N, CA, C, O and the ligand as a Tripos MOL2 file, in Angstrom:
@<TRIPOS>MOLECULE
protein
  277   275    70     0     0
PROTEIN
NO_CHARGES

@<TRIPOS>ATOM
      1 N         -95.5910   38.4960  -47.4470 N.3       1 MET1
      2 CA        -95.6530   37.6840  -48.6020 C.3       1 MET1
      3 C         -97.1280   37.1670  -48.6480 C.2       1 MET1
      4 O         -97.8350   37.0910  -47.6430 O.2       1 MET1
      5 N         -97.4770   36.8610  -49.7540 N.am      2 SER2
      6 CA        -98.8420   36.4230  -50.0270 C.3       2 SER2
      7 C         -98.9460   34.8800  -49.7490 C.2       2 SER2
      8 O         -98.0300   34.1010  -50.0120 O.2       2 SER2
      9 N        -100.1000   34.5230  -49.2130 N.am      3 GLN3
     10 CA       -100.3780   33.1580  -48.6460 C.3       3 GLN3
     11 C        -101.5330   32.6240  -49.2900 C.2       3 GLN3
     12 O        -102.4620   33.3570  -49.6270 O.2       3 GLN3
     13 N        -101.5340   31.3120  -49.4950 N.am      4 THR4
     14 CA       -102.7030   30.7500  -49.9220 C.3       4 THR4
     15 C        -103.4990   29.8750  -48.8170 C.2       4 THR4
     16 O        -102.9270   29.0270  -48.1330 O.2       4 THR4
     17 N        -104.6400   30.1200  -48.7330 N.am      5 ILE5
     18 CA       -105.2920   29.4600  -47.5480 C.3       5 ILE5
     19 C        -106.4720   28.6440  -48.1840 C.2       5 ILE5
     20 O        -107.2960   29.1460  -48.9490 O.2       5 ILE5
     21 N        -106.4650   27.4140  -47.8110 N.am      6 GLU6
     22 CA       -107.5690   26.4080  -48.1860 C.3       6 GLU6
     23 C        -108.5400   26.2030  -47.2620 C.2       6 GLU6
     24 O        -108.1950   25.6890  -46.1980 O.2       6 GLU6
     25 N        -109.8930   26.5430  -47.4630 N.am      7 LEU7
     26 CA       -110.9590   26.5100  -46.5920 C.3       7 LEU7
     27 C        -111.9460   25.5160  -46.8670 C.2       7 LEU7
     28 O        -112.1540   25.2500  -48.0510 O.2       7 LEU7
     29 N        -112.6790   24.8380  -45.8560 N.am      8 ALA8
     30 CA       -113.6280   23.9840  -46.0710 C.3       8 ALA8
     31 C        -114.8790   24.7590  -45.7200 C.2       8 ALA8
     32 O        -114.9330   25.2890  -44.6110 O.2       8 ALA8
     33 N        -115.8890   24.8720  -46.5660 N.am      9 ILE9
     34 CA       -117.0380   25.6630  -46.3060 C.3       9 ILE9
     35 C        -118.2170   24.6430  -46.1300 C.2       9 ILE9
     36 O        -118.3310   23.6810  -46.8890 O.2       9 ILE9
     37 N        -119.0650   24.8800  -45.1300 N.am     10 THR10
     38 CA       -120.2700   24.0380  -45.0790 C.3      10 THR10
     39 C        -121.3820   24.9770  -45.1380 C.2      10 THR10
     40 O        -121.2880   26.1560  -44.7960 O.2      10 THR10
     41 N        -122.5820   24.3450  -45.6420 N.am     11 GLY11
     42 CA       -123.8160   25.0430  -45.7310 C.3      11 GLY11
     43 C        -124.2070   25.4820  -47.2220 C.2      11 GLY11
     44 O        -125.3630   25.7650  -47.5340 O.2      11 GLY11
     45 N        -123.2140   25.5060  -48.0350 N.am     12 MET12
     46 CA       -123.5430   26.0210  -49.4740 C.3      12 MET12
     47 C        -124.3600   24.9280  -50.2880 C.2      12 MET12
     48 O        -123.9910   23.7540  -50.3070 O.2      12 MET12
     49 N        -125.3760   25.3310  -50.8920 N.am     13 THR13
     50 CA       -126.3280   24.4690  -51.7170 C.3      13 THR13
     51 C        -126.4600   25.0090  -53.1830 C.2      13 THR13
     52 O        -126.8710   24.2100  -54.0240 O.2      13 THR13
     53 N        -126.1670   26.2230  -53.5550 N.am     14 CYS14
     54 CA       -126.3270   26.6830  -54.7830 C.3      14 CYS14
     55 C        -125.4770   27.8170  -55.2450 C.2      14 CYS14
     56 O        -124.7520   28.3520  -54.4060 O.2      14 CYS14
     57 N        -125.4730   28.2730  -56.5380 N.am     15 ASP15
     58 CA       -124.6240   29.3710  -56.9290 C.3      15 ASP15
     59 C        -124.7820   30.7400  -56.1160 C.2      15 ASP15
     60 O        -123.8610   31.5570  -56.1360 O.2      15 ASP15
     61 N        -125.8050   30.9500  -55.4950 N.am     16 HIS16
     62 CA       -126.1900   32.0560  -54.6990 C.3      16 HIS16
     63 C        -125.1860   32.0370  -53.5670 C.2      16 HIS16
     64 O        -124.5220   33.0180  -53.2330 O.2      16 HIS16
     65 N        -125.1250   30.7510  -52.9600 N.am     17 CYS17
     66 CA       -124.2470   30.6710  -51.7150 C.3      17 CYS17
     67 C        -122.8570   30.8590  -52.0750 C.2      17 CYS17
     68 O        -122.0750   31.4380  -51.3210 O.2      17 CYS17
     69 N        -122.4870   30.3370  -53.3250 N.am     18 VAL18
     70 CA       -121.0430   30.5570  -53.8860 C.3      18 VAL18
     71 C        -120.7000   32.0690  -53.9180 C.2      18 VAL18
     72 O        -119.6260   32.5030  -53.5030 O.2      18 VAL18
     73 N        -121.7470   32.8890  -54.4730 N.am     19 HIS19
     74 CA       -121.5980   34.0470  -54.7310 C.3      19 HIS19
     75 C        -121.5150   34.8000  -53.3700 C.2      19 HIS19
     76 O        -120.6040   35.6120  -53.2080 O.2      19 HIS19
     77 N        -122.3930   34.5770  -52.4200 N.am     20 ALA20
     78 CA       -122.3470   35.1750  -51.0580 C.3      20 ALA20
     79 C        -120.9240   35.0080  -50.3260 C.2      20 ALA20
     80 O        -120.3130   35.9290  -49.7840 O.2      20 ALA20
     81 N        -120.5340   33.7530  -50.4010 N.am     21 VAL21
     82 CA       -119.2930   33.4990  -49.7320 C.3      21 VAL21
     83 C        -118.0170   34.1500  -50.5790 C.2      21 VAL21
     84 O        -117.0550   34.6240  -49.9750 O.2      21 VAL21
     85 N        -118.0750   34.1380  -51.6580 N.am     22 THR22
     86 CA       -117.0090   34.7660  -52.4350 C.3      22 THR22
     87 C        -116.9490   36.2100  -52.2190 C.2      22 THR22
     88 O        -115.8670   36.7970  -52.1870 O.2      22 THR22
     89 N        -118.2700   36.9120  -52.0430 N.am     23 GLU23
     90 CA       -118.1950   38.3180  -51.8220 C.3      23 GLU23
     91 C        -117.6810   38.6990  -50.4560 C.2      23 GLU23
     92 O        -116.8890   39.6050  -50.2000 O.2      23 GLU23
     93 N        -118.3000   37.8020  -49.5650 N.am     24 ALA24
     94 CA       -117.7690   37.9370  -48.0220 C.3      24 ALA24
     95 C        -116.3140   37.9400  -47.8660 C.2      24 ALA24
     96 O        -115.7370   38.8490  -47.2690 O.2      24 ALA24
     97 N        -115.6490   36.8430  -48.4410 N.am     25 ILE25
     98 CA       -114.2840   36.7350  -48.2900 C.3      25 ILE25
     99 C        -113.4610   37.8320  -49.1820 C.2      25 ILE25
    100 O        -112.4420   38.3580  -48.7350 O.2      25 ILE25
    101 N        -113.9380   38.1100  -50.3670 N.am     26 GLN26
    102 CA       -113.2890   39.2060  -51.0330 C.3      26 GLN26
    103 C        -113.1860   40.7520  -50.2860 C.2      26 GLN26
    104 O        -112.3500   41.6200  -50.5370 O.2      26 GLN26
    105 N        -114.1680   40.8060  -49.4110 N.am     27 ASP27
    106 CA       -114.2150   41.9050  -48.6140 C.3      27 ASP27
    107 C        -113.2140   42.2140  -47.5170 C.2      27 ASP27
    108 O        -113.0490   43.3210  -47.0040 O.2      27 ASP27
    109 N        -112.5420   41.0490  -47.2120 N.am     28 VAL28
    110 CA       -111.7730   41.0460  -45.8760 C.3      28 VAL28
    111 C        -110.4940   41.7500  -46.4800 C.2      28 VAL28
    112 O        -110.0570   41.4840  -47.6000 O.2      28 VAL28
    113 N        -109.9500   42.6610  -45.6350 N.am     29 PRO29
    114 CA       -108.8120   43.3110  -46.0740 C.3      29 PRO29
    115 C        -107.5460   42.4490  -46.1580 C.2      29 PRO29
    116 O        -107.2090   41.6720  -45.2640 O.2      29 PRO29
    117 N        -106.8260   42.6580  -47.3760 N.am     30 GLY30
    118 CA       -105.5570   41.7280  -47.6800 C.3      30 GLY30
    119 C        -105.9800   40.6010  -48.5080 C.2      30 GLY30
    120 O        -105.0490   39.9280  -48.9490 O.2      30 GLY30
    121 N        -107.1680   40.2330  -48.8260 N.am     31 VAL31
    122 CA       -107.5930   39.1750  -49.6660 C.3      31 VAL31
    123 C        -107.4160   39.5570  -51.0350 C.2      31 VAL31
    124 O        -107.9980   40.5560  -51.4580 O.2      31 VAL31
    125 N        -106.6560   38.8500  -51.7910 N.am     32 GLU32
    126 CA       -106.3110   39.1670  -53.2530 C.3      32 GLU32
    127 C        -107.2430   38.4690  -54.2860 C.2      32 GLU32
    128 O        -107.6950   39.0510  -55.2710 O.2      32 GLU32
    129 N        -107.5290   36.9550  -53.9210 N.am     33 SER33
    130 CA       -108.2950   36.4080  -54.8630 C.3      33 SER33
    131 C        -109.1020   35.3380  -54.0520 C.2      33 SER33
    132 O        -108.6480   34.8680  -53.0090 O.2      33 SER33
    133 N        -110.2200   35.0000  -54.5280 N.am     34 VAL34
    134 CA       -110.8980   33.9000  -53.9280 C.3      34 VAL34
    135 C        -111.6370   32.9760  -55.0390 C.2      34 VAL34
    136 O        -112.2640   33.4240  -55.9990 O.2      34 VAL34
    137 N        -111.4750   31.8080  -54.7780 N.am     35 LYS35
    138 CA       -112.0870   30.7320  -55.7080 C.3      35 LYS35
    139 C        -112.9040   29.6770  -54.9150 C.2      35 LYS35
    140 O        -112.3500   28.7590  -54.3110 O.2      35 LYS35
    141 N        -114.1680   29.8430  -54.9450 N.am     36 VAL36
    142 CA       -115.0300   28.9540  -54.1760 C.3      36 VAL36
    143 C        -115.6790   27.9300  -55.0030 C.2      36 VAL36
    144 O        -116.3080   28.2250  -56.0190 O.2      36 VAL36
    145 N        -115.5190   26.6260  -54.5400 N.am     37 ASP37
    146 CA       -115.9660   25.5550  -55.5520 C.3      37 ASP37
    147 C        -117.1380   24.8630  -54.7940 C.2      37 ASP37
    148 O        -116.8970   24.1850  -53.7960 O.2      37 ASP37
    149 N        -118.3190   25.0180  -55.2280 N.am     38 LEU38
    150 CA       -119.4710   24.3340  -54.7700 C.3      38 LEU38
    151 C        -119.3860   22.8320  -54.4730 C.2      38 LEU38
    152 O        -119.7000   22.3800  -53.3710 O.2      38 LEU38
    153 N        -118.9340   22.0400  -55.5330 N.am     39 ALA39
    154 CA       -118.9550   20.7340  -55.6710 C.3      39 ALA39
    155 C        -118.0580   20.0560  -54.4010 C.2      39 ALA39
    156 O        -118.4150   19.0570  -53.7760 O.2      39 ALA39
    157 N        -116.8720   20.7900  -54.1700 N.am     40 SER40
    158 CA       -116.1250   20.1820  -53.1740 C.3      40 SER40
    159 C        -116.2880   20.9780  -51.8730 C.2      40 SER40
    160 O        -115.6020   20.6340  -50.9100 O.2      40 SER40
    161 N        -117.1620   22.0460  -51.7530 N.am     41 ASN41
    162 CA       -117.3220   22.6300  -50.5700 C.3      41 ASN41
    163 C        -116.1050   23.2580  -50.1650 C.2      41 ASN41
    164 O        -115.8900   23.1940  -48.9550 O.2      41 ASN41
    165 N        -115.2350   23.8600  -50.8750 N.am     42 ALA42
    166 CA       -114.0980   24.5290  -50.6960 C.3      42 ALA42
    167 C        -113.8160   25.8940  -51.2880 C.2      42 ALA42
    168 O        -114.4040   26.3520  -52.2680 O.2      42 ALA42
    169 N        -112.8950   26.4780  -50.6250 N.am     43 ALA43
    170 CA       -112.5440   27.8750  -51.0600 C.3      43 ALA43
    171 C        -111.0060   27.8930  -51.0020 C.2      43 ALA43
    172 O        -110.3760   27.3750  -50.0790 O.2      43 ALA43
    173 N        -110.4690   28.4960  -52.0000 N.am     44 LEU44
    174 CA       -109.1260   28.7830  -52.1490 C.3      44 LEU44
    175 C        -108.9310   30.1600  -52.2170 C.2      44 LEU44
    176 O        -109.3480   30.8140  -53.1730 O.2      44 LEU44
    177 N        -108.2140   30.7490  -51.0990 N.am     45 VAL45
    178 CA       -108.0280   32.1810  -50.9280 C.3      45 VAL45
    179 C        -106.6670   32.5390  -50.9580 C.2      45 VAL45
    180 O        -105.8310   31.9840  -50.2440 O.2      45 VAL45
    181 N        -106.3660   33.5860  -51.8810 N.am     46 THR46
    182 CA       -104.8880   34.1260  -51.7890 C.3      46 THR46
    183 C        -105.0070   35.5890  -51.1130 C.2      46 THR46
    184 O        -105.7990   36.4730  -51.4400 O.2      46 THR46
    185 N        -104.1050   35.6320  -50.1710 N.am     47 ALA47
    186 CA       -104.0130   36.7980  -49.4220 C.3      47 ALA47
    187 C        -102.7940   37.3640  -48.9920 C.2      47 ALA47
    188 O        -101.8140   36.6370  -48.8300 O.2      47 ALA47
    189 N        -102.7400   38.6410  -48.7780 N.am     48 MET48
    190 CA       -101.4880   39.2100  -48.2370 C.3      48 MET48
    191 C        -101.7530   39.8550  -46.8970 C.2      48 MET48
    192 O        -102.4580   40.8540  -46.7620 O.2      48 MET48
    193 N        -101.0960   39.1720  -45.8450 N.am     49 ASN49
    194 CA       -101.3460   39.7500  -44.5430 C.3      49 ASN49
    195 C        -102.7300   39.8620  -43.9030 C.2      49 ASN49
    196 O        -103.0700   40.6440  -43.0150 O.2      49 ASN49
    197 N        -103.4960   38.8930  -44.5470 N.am     50 ALA50
    198 CA       -104.9470   38.8660  -44.0880 C.3      50 ALA50
    199 C        -105.1990   38.1920  -42.6830 C.2      50 ALA50
    200 O        -104.3810   37.3730  -42.2640 O.2      50 ALA50
    201 N        -106.0830   38.4530  -42.1040 N.am     51 ASP51
    202 CA       -106.3850   37.9030  -40.7040 C.3      51 ASP51
    203 C        -107.3530   36.7790  -40.9600 C.2      51 ASP51
    204 O        -108.5290   37.0010  -41.2490 O.2      51 ASP51
    205 N        -106.8170   35.5010  -40.8450 N.am     52 ILE52
    206 CA       -107.6470   34.3210  -41.1290 C.3      52 ILE52
    207 C        -109.0050   34.2480  -40.2870 C.2      52 ILE52
    208 O        -110.0530   33.7850  -40.7390 O.2      52 ILE52
    209 N        -108.8510   34.7400  -39.0670 N.am     53 GLU53
    210 CA       -110.0220   34.8470  -38.2420 C.3      53 GLU53
    211 C        -111.1830   35.7910  -38.8190 C.2      53 GLU53
    212 O        -112.3740   35.5290  -38.6500 O.2      53 GLU53
    213 N        -110.7380   36.8690  -39.4900 N.am     54 LYS54
    214 CA       -111.7860   37.7900  -40.0310 C.3      54 LYS54
    215 C        -112.3890   37.0870  -41.1740 C.2      54 LYS54
    216 O        -113.5790   37.2810  -41.4190 O.2      54 LYS54
    217 N        -111.6130   36.2070  -41.9700 N.am     55 ILE55
    218 CA       -112.1110   35.5820  -43.1100 C.3      55 ILE55
    219 C        -113.2550   34.4870  -42.5260 C.2      55 ILE55
    220 O        -114.4050   34.5020  -42.9630 O.2      55 ILE55
    221 N        -112.9110   33.7480  -41.7210 N.am     56 LEU56
    222 CA       -113.8490   32.7550  -41.1790 C.3      56 LEU56
    223 C        -115.0380   33.6130  -40.4680 C.2      56 LEU56
    224 O        -116.1650   33.1190  -40.5110 O.2      56 LEU56
    225 N        -114.8750   34.7490  -39.8780 N.am     57 ALA57
    226 CA       -116.0250   35.5800  -39.3190 C.3      57 ALA57
    227 C        -116.9030   36.0790  -40.4220 C.2      57 ALA57
    228 O        -118.1010   36.2560  -40.1970 O.2      57 ALA57
    229 N        -116.4010   36.3120  -41.5700 N.am     58 ALA58
    230 CA       -117.1020   36.9520  -42.5810 C.3      58 ALA58
    231 C        -117.8370   35.8730  -43.3260 C.2      58 ALA58
    232 O        -118.8620   36.2360  -43.9030 O.2      58 ALA58
    233 N        -117.5120   34.6940  -43.4080 N.am     59 VAL59
    234 CA       -118.2110   33.5920  -43.8880 C.3      59 VAL59
    235 C        -119.3530   33.3340  -43.0660 C.2      59 VAL59
    236 O        -120.4940   33.2530  -43.5200 O.2      59 VAL59
    237 N        -118.9870   33.1750  -41.5900 N.am     60 ALA60
    238 CA       -119.9600   33.0020  -40.7630 C.3      60 ALA60
    239 C        -121.2040   34.1050  -40.5380 C.2      60 ALA60
    240 O        -122.2980   33.8090  -40.0570 O.2      60 ALA60
    241 N        -120.8560   35.2600  -40.9290 N.am     61 GLU61
    242 CA       -121.7190   36.2590  -41.0000 C.3      61 GLU61
    243 C        -122.7670   36.0620  -42.0860 C.2      61 GLU61
    244 O        -123.9000   36.5140  -41.9250 O.2      61 GLU61
    245 N        -122.4250   35.4090  -43.1740 N.am     62 GLU62
    246 CA       -123.2830   35.1800  -44.1940 C.3      62 GLU62
    247 C        -124.1230   33.7550  -44.0370 C.2      62 GLU62
    248 O        -124.7180   33.1970  -44.9590 O.2      62 GLU62
    249 N        -124.0490   33.3560  -42.8590 N.am     63 GLY63
    250 CA       -124.7170   31.9440  -42.4320 C.3      63 GLY63
    251 C        -124.0070   30.6640  -42.7390 C.2      63 GLY63
    252 O        -124.6210   29.6050  -42.6140 O.2      63 GLY63
    253 N        -122.6750   30.6800  -43.1570 N.am     64 TYR64
    254 CA       -122.1850   29.5810  -43.5740 C.3      64 TYR64
    255 C        -120.9840   29.2180  -42.5970 C.2      64 TYR64
    256 O        -120.5940   30.1470  -41.8900 O.2      64 TYR64
    257 N        -120.3980   28.0890  -42.4720 N.am     65 THR65
    258 CA       -119.2130   27.8140  -41.7440 C.3      65 THR65
    259 C        -117.8740   27.4730  -42.5120 C.2      65 THR65
    260 O        -117.8720   26.7240  -43.4890 O.2      65 THR65
    261 N        -116.7630   28.0570  -42.0200 N.am     66 ALA66
    262 CA       -115.6590   27.9250  -42.6700 C.3      66 ALA66
    263 C        -114.5690   27.4510  -41.8610 C.2      66 ALA66
    264 O        -114.3380   28.0080  -40.7880 O.2      66 ALA66
    265 N        -113.8620   26.4640  -42.2670 N.am     67 ALA67
    266 CA       -112.7650   26.0830  -41.4090 C.3      67 ALA67
    267 C        -111.4040   25.8290  -42.1660 C.2      67 ALA67
    268 O        -111.5020   25.3330  -43.2890 O.2      67 ALA67
    269 N        -110.2270   26.0950  -41.7100 N.am     68 VAL68
    270 CA       -109.0560   25.9750  -42.4970 C.3      68 VAL68
    271 C        -108.8820   24.4830  -42.5530 C.2      68 VAL68
    272 O        -109.1110   23.7160  -41.6170 O.2      68 VAL68
    273 N        -108.4240   24.1320  -43.8340 N.am     69 LYS69
    274 CA       -108.2840   22.6160  -44.1390 C.3      69 LYS69
    275 C        -106.9810   22.1970  -43.5760 C.2      69 LYS69
    276 O        -106.6130   21.0260  -43.6780 O.2      69 LYS69
    277 CU       -127.6910   29.0260  -52.1690 Cu       70 CU70
@<TRIPOS>BOND
     1     1     2 1
     2     2     3 1
     3     3     4 2
     4     3     5 am
     5     5     6 1
     6     6     7 1
     7     7     8 2
     8     7     9 am
     9     9    10 1
    10    10    11 1
    11    11    12 2
    12    11    13 am
    13    13    14 1
    14    14    15 1
    15    15    16 2
    16    15    17 am
    17    17    18 1
    18    18    19 1
    19    19    20 2
    20    19    21 am
    21    21    22 1
    22    22    23 1
    23    23    24 2
    24    23    25 am
    25    25    26 1
    26    26    27 1
    27    27    28 2
    28    27    29 am
    29    29    30 1
    30    30    31 1
    31    31    32 2
    32    31    33 am
    33    33    34 1
    34    34    35 1
    35    35    36 2
    36    35    37 am
    37    37    38 1
    38    38    39 1
    39    39    40 2
    40    39    41 am
    41    41    42 1
    42    42    43 1
    43    43    44 2
    44    43    45 am
    45    45    46 1
    46    46    47 1
    47    47    48 2
    48    47    49 am
    49    49    50 1
    50    50    51 1
    51    51    52 2
    52    51    53 am
    53    53    54 1
    54    54    55 1
    55    55    56 2
    56    55    57 am
    57    57    58 1
    58    58    59 1
    59    59    60 2
    60    59    61 am
    61    61    62 1
    62    62    63 1
    63    63    64 2
    64    63    65 am
    65    65    66 1
    66    66    67 1
    67    67    68 2
    68    67    69 am
    69    69    70 1
    70    70    71 1
    71    71    72 2
    72    71    73 am
    73    73    74 1
    74    74    75 1
    75    75    76 2
    76    75    77 am
    77    77    78 1
    78    78    79 1
    79    79    80 2
    80    79    81 am
    81    81    82 1
    82    82    83 1
    83    83    84 2
    84    83    85 am
    85    85    86 1
    86    86    87 1
    87    87    88 2
    88    87    89 am
    89    89    90 1
    90    90    91 1
    91    91    92 2
    92    91    93 am
    93    93    94 1
    94    94    95 1
    95    95    96 2
    96    95    97 am
    97    97    98 1
    98    98    99 1
    99    99   100 2
   100    99   101 am
   101   101   102 1
   102   102   103 1
   103   103   104 2
   104   103   105 am
   105   105   106 1
   106   106   107 1
   107   107   108 2
   108   107   109 am
   109   109   110 1
   110   110   111 1
   111   111   112 2
   112   111   113 am
   113   113   114 1
   114   114   115 1
   115   115   116 2
   116   115   117 am
   117   117   118 1
   118   118   119 1
   119   119   120 2
   120   119   121 am
   121   121   122 1
   122   122   123 1
   123   123   124 2
   124   123   125 am
   125   125   126 1
   126   126   127 1
   127   127   128 2
   128   127   129 am
   129   129   130 1
   130   130   131 1
   131   131   132 2
   132   131   133 am
   133   133   134 1
   134   134   135 1
   135   135   136 2
   136   135   137 am
   137   137   138 1
   138   138   139 1
   139   139   140 2
   140   139   141 am
   141   141   142 1
   142   142   143 1
   143   143   144 2
   144   143   145 am
   145   145   146 1
   146   146   147 1
   147   147   148 2
   148   147   149 am
   149   149   150 1
   150   150   151 1
   151   151   152 2
   152   151   153 am
   153   153   154 1
   154   154   155 1
   155   155   156 2
   156   155   157 am
   157   157   158 1
   158   158   159 1
   159   159   160 2
   160   159   161 am
   161   161   162 1
   162   162   163 1
   163   163   164 2
   164   163   165 am
   165   165   166 1
   166   166   167 1
   167   167   168 2
   168   167   169 am
   169   169   170 1
   170   170   171 1
   171   171   172 2
   172   171   173 am
   173   173   174 1
   174   174   175 1
   175   175   176 2
   176   175   177 am
   177   177   178 1
   178   178   179 1
   179   179   180 2
   180   179   181 am
   181   181   182 1
   182   182   183 1
   183   183   184 2
   184   183   185 am
   185   185   186 1
   186   186   187 1
   187   187   188 2
   188   187   189 am
   189   189   190 1
   190   190   191 1
   191   191   192 2
   192   191   193 am
   193   193   194 1
   194   194   195 1
   195   195   196 2
   196   195   197 am
   197   197   198 1
   198   198   199 1
   199   199   200 2
   200   199   201 am
   201   201   202 1
   202   202   203 1
   203   203   204 2
   204   203   205 am
   205   205   206 1
   206   206   207 1
   207   207   208 2
   208   207   209 am
   209   209   210 1
   210   210   211 1
   211   211   212 2
   212   211   213 am
   213   213   214 1
   214   214   215 1
   215   215   216 2
   216   215   217 am
   217   217   218 1
   218   218   219 1
   219   219   220 2
   220   219   221 am
   221   221   222 1
   222   222   223 1
   223   223   224 2
   224   223   225 am
   225   225   226 1
   226   226   227 1
   227   227   228 2
   228   227   229 am
   229   229   230 1
   230   230   231 1
   231   231   232 2
   232   231   233 am
   233   233   234 1
   234   234   235 1
   235   235   236 2
   236   235   237 am
   237   237   238 1
   238   238   239 1
   239   239   240 2
   240   239   241 am
   241   241   242 1
   242   242   243 1
   243   243   244 2
   244   243   245 am
   245   245   246 1
   246   246   247 1
   247   247   248 2
   248   247   249 am
   249   249   250 1
   250   250   251 1
   251   251   252 2
   252   251   253 am
   253   253   254 1
   254   254   255 1
   255   255   256 2
   256   255   257 am
   257   257   258 1
   258   258   259 1
   259   259   260 2
   260   259   261 am
   261   261   262 1
   262   262   263 1
   263   263   264 2
   264   263   265 am
   265   265   266 1
   266   266   267 1
   267   267   268 2
   268   267   269 am
   269   269   270 1
   270   270   271 1
   271   271   272 2
   272   271   273 am
   273   273   274 1
   274   274   275 1
   275   275   276 2
@<TRIPOS>SUBSTRUCTURE
     1 MET1         2 RESIDUE 1 A MET
     2 SER2         6 RESIDUE 1 A SER
     3 GLN3        10 RESIDUE 1 A GLN
     4 THR4        14 RESIDUE 1 A THR
     5 ILE5        18 RESIDUE 1 A ILE
     6 GLU6        22 RESIDUE 1 A GLU
     7 LEU7        26 RESIDUE 1 A LEU
     8 ALA8        30 RESIDUE 1 A ALA
     9 ILE9        34 RESIDUE 1 A ILE
    10 THR10       38 RESIDUE 1 A THR
    11 GLY11       42 RESIDUE 1 A GLY
    12 MET12       46 RESIDUE 1 A MET
    13 THR13       50 RESIDUE 1 A THR
    14 CYS14       54 RESIDUE 1 A CYS
    15 ASP15       58 RESIDUE 1 A ASP
    16 HIS16       62 RESIDUE 1 A HIS
    17 CYS17       66 RESIDUE 1 A CYS
    18 VAL18       70 RESIDUE 1 A VAL
    19 HIS19       74 RESIDUE 1 A HIS
    20 ALA20       78 RESIDUE 1 A ALA
    21 VAL21       82 RESIDUE 1 A VAL
    22 THR22       86 RESIDUE 1 A THR
    23 GLU23       90 RESIDUE 1 A GLU
    24 ALA24       94 RESIDUE 1 A ALA
    25 ILE25       98 RESIDUE 1 A ILE
    26 GLN26      102 RESIDUE 1 A GLN
    27 ASP27      106 RESIDUE 1 A ASP
    28 VAL28      110 RESIDUE 1 A VAL
    29 PRO29      114 RESIDUE 1 A PRO
    30 GLY30      118 RESIDUE 1 A GLY
    31 VAL31      122 RESIDUE 1 A VAL
    32 GLU32      126 RESIDUE 1 A GLU
    33 SER33      130 RESIDUE 1 A SER
    34 VAL34      134 RESIDUE 1 A VAL
    35 LYS35      138 RESIDUE 1 A LYS
    36 VAL36      142 RESIDUE 1 A VAL
    37 ASP37      146 RESIDUE 1 A ASP
    38 LEU38      150 RESIDUE 1 A LEU
    39 ALA39      154 RESIDUE 1 A ALA
    40 SER40      158 RESIDUE 1 A SER
    41 ASN41      162 RESIDUE 1 A ASN
    42 ALA42      166 RESIDUE 1 A ALA
    43 ALA43      170 RESIDUE 1 A ALA
    44 LEU44      174 RESIDUE 1 A LEU
    45 VAL45      178 RESIDUE 1 A VAL
    46 THR46      182 RESIDUE 1 A THR
    47 ALA47      186 RESIDUE 1 A ALA
    48 MET48      190 RESIDUE 1 A MET
    49 ASN49      194 RESIDUE 1 A ASN
    50 ALA50      198 RESIDUE 1 A ALA
    51 ASP51      202 RESIDUE 1 A ASP
    52 ILE52      206 RESIDUE 1 A ILE
    53 GLU53      210 RESIDUE 1 A GLU
    54 LYS54      214 RESIDUE 1 A LYS
    55 ILE55      218 RESIDUE 1 A ILE
    56 LEU56      222 RESIDUE 1 A LEU
    57 ALA57      226 RESIDUE 1 A ALA
    58 ALA58      230 RESIDUE 1 A ALA
    59 VAL59      234 RESIDUE 1 A VAL
    60 ALA60      238 RESIDUE 1 A ALA
    61 GLU61      242 RESIDUE 1 A GLU
    62 GLU62      246 RESIDUE 1 A GLU
    63 GLY63      250 RESIDUE 1 A GLY
    64 TYR64      254 RESIDUE 1 A TYR
    65 THR65      258 RESIDUE 1 A THR
    66 ALA66      262 RESIDUE 1 A ALA
    67 ALA67      266 RESIDUE 1 A ALA
    68 VAL68      270 RESIDUE 1 A VAL
    69 LYS69      274 RESIDUE 1 A LYS
    70 CU70       277 GROUP 0 **** ****
C-alpha cells in the first residue's frame, strides 16, 4: 500500500534547489509523487514500497540533507 512520507530538507535556498530535490526523489523506485516546499523546508512524498533510505540518499547526493519528520 502507498505511504506518505514527510521529510525535513535542509540546504535549499531557491527554486533550483526545489527542482533538484524534486527530481532526485522522483527518480527513486516506488515514488509516486513529490511536493517540495521551499518556505517550510519540507517534502511530502507519496510512495509505494519505496526504500526511505534510498530517498534520503538521493537527496544527499544532490547536496542537501533530508530527515524523516
Ligand atoms: Cu538553489
